[in-house]
C-alpha positions, -999 to +999 in steps of 0.1 A: +561+010-316+588+039-318+579+075-340+604+098-353+608+135-349+592+151-378+619+166-398+617+194-428+639+202-455+663+235-458+689+249-475+707+233-452+697+205-455+677+179-426+661+200-397+645+181-368+620+207-351+633+202-316+604+191-289+596+222-272+565+210-254+579+182-244+613+200-232+585+226-211+567+198-193+604+186-185+617+222-173+586+222-155+590+188-135+621+196-124+614+229-111+585+215-092+606+192-076+630+209-068+602+230-045+589+195-032+618+184-015+630+222+003+594+219+014+597+184+028+632+190+039+616+216+058+586+197+071+603+170+076+634+180+098+643+173+131+648+140+139+653+112+172+688+112+196+697+078+191+729+056+212+763+066+192+756+099+189+736+100+154+701+115+148+682+091+131+658+108+106+617+117+109+616+100+081+620+066+090+595+068+115+553+065+116+542+101+132+513+101+162+477+095+135+497+085+105+496+048+097+526+033+078+504+032+043+504+076+045+538+074+058+549+056+033+532+081+004+548+109+019+581+096+010+574+085-022+561+119-028+589+132-011+609+106-034+596+115-067+600+154-060+643+147-054+643+123-078+629+149-108+650+176-093+680+154-092+675+133-125+657+156-150+694+177-157+710+146-168+678+124-185+666+151-209+695+156-225+699+115-233+660+111-240+664+142-267+692+119-285+670+092-290+654+119-316+621+106-311+580+124-311+575+136-279+549+109-269+574+089-279+594+114-256+571+108-223+566+070-226+602+072-219+609+094-199+577+075-177+592+044-182+629+058-168+612+072-136+592+046-129+624+028-121+639+054-098+605+051-078+605+014-078+643+025-066+624+044-036+602+017-024+628-009-018+650+020-006+618+027+021+617-006+030+651-015+038+651+023+060+617+014+079+637-020+086+669-007+100+652+024+121+633-008+140+662-028+146+685-001+159+658+015+184+658-023+196+692-027+199+717-006+210+748-023+203+733-017+165+727+017+167+759+027+181+781+010+154+757+032+130+790+064+124+809+030+119+785+016+095+782+051+078+822+051+068+826+016+059+795+029+035+814+059+021+845+040+018+823+017-004+809+042-024+839+056-035+861+027-045+830+015-073+833+048-085+871+036-094+858+004-106+864-006-149+822-011-152+813+024-135+839+040-158+821+024-185+790+032-178+797+067-177+814+062-215+777+050-229+758+077-215+775+097-241+763+069-264+733+081-298+714+056-271+729+062-237+735+032-211+713+008-234+736+014-263+708+008-289+674-005-287+663-034-289+639-043-325+603-033-314+615-015-283+588+003-276+592+038-257+587+029-220+606-003-224+636+019-233+634+048-208+631+020-182+661-002-195+675+035-194+665+039-156+674+004-146+717+012-164+711+044-147+702+029-109+732+009-108+751+036-124+745+059-102+742+030-073+775+053-056+764+091-055+729+073-039+745+061-011+765+088-006+734+103+000+714+079+020+742+084+044+752+118+045+710+126+054+682+123+024+666+155+038+701+174+037+693+200+009+728+203+010+736+167+003+711+165-019+725+196-040+758+181-039+744+145-052+727+157-080+754+185-092+779+153-089+755+129-109+746+159-131+786+160-138+793+123-146+768+119-170+774+159-189+807+170-185+841+165-203+865+140-185+839+119-170+868+091-154+883+122-135+850+133-118+842+100-106+873+093-093+872+128-076+847+124-060+852+084-053+886+097-036+863+126-016+839+095-001+865+077+006+886+104+026+852+114+041+844+076+050+880+070+069+875+107+086+840+094+104+857+063+114+890+080+130+868+102+146+842+079+158+873+052+172+893+079+190+858+087+206 
C-alpha cells in the first residue's frame, strides 16, 4: 500500500516535507556508481583484436582462473554501478513526483532498478553468445563494423518514432511513464512498471552505448547525459531528434569507412 508524505499546515497552505533521507541515499548511490563505473572501465579495459579491424571487449570473455559464474557476477556489478550513475539523475525526480513517503520511495526505486538489472542479465547472455559466434566465424567477425553501423542507424530511426516522442512526454506526467498508479498498486510494482517503460524508451540510447563501447567512459557519460536531457530538459522532442540524427550519421560513416576500406 502506498504511504503518502506527511504534510503540515502553514500560513502558505499545505506543505510536504521533502524526503531528505531518500534524496541523500540516491545521491550516495549516484556517486558510488560513478566511482565504481570508472573503476570497472579501468580494470576491464583492453580486449582482443578481431578480423575486421575491431576489438573484442574483455567483459565478454572469461578470464584465466575465473568461472563463467564469477565473470557474470563481475558484469552484473559493473552494470548495476553504471545504471546507478546513468539513470539516477533522471529517475529521482520521477520518484519524487509521486509524493510518497521515504519507505515507499525506496521500494519504488528497488522495483525500478530490478528491471534494469534484469536487462543487464539479458545483455550479458546475448553478448557472450555473440562473442562466441564471432570468435568461431571469421566472416561474421569481419561483418561486425557493418553491423555496428546498421545498429546505430536503427537506433537513430527509433528516436524519430511517434512512440518514442510520446513516451518522453509521459515522463513529465505526475506519475511518470506509467501515467497513473493502478488501484492497490504497491510501490515496488509501480517502480517495476516505471522501470519497464523506461527501459523500452531508452532502448535506442542503450543500443548506442553497446555499439560505442560499454567500457568507454566518454560513451557512458554521453549516453547518460542524453537520457537525462531527454527526460528533464524542455524541447525533449528536439533533443531526441538531434540524437537520432547524430546516430544515423555516425552509422552511415562507419559503414562508408568499412566499404571504402
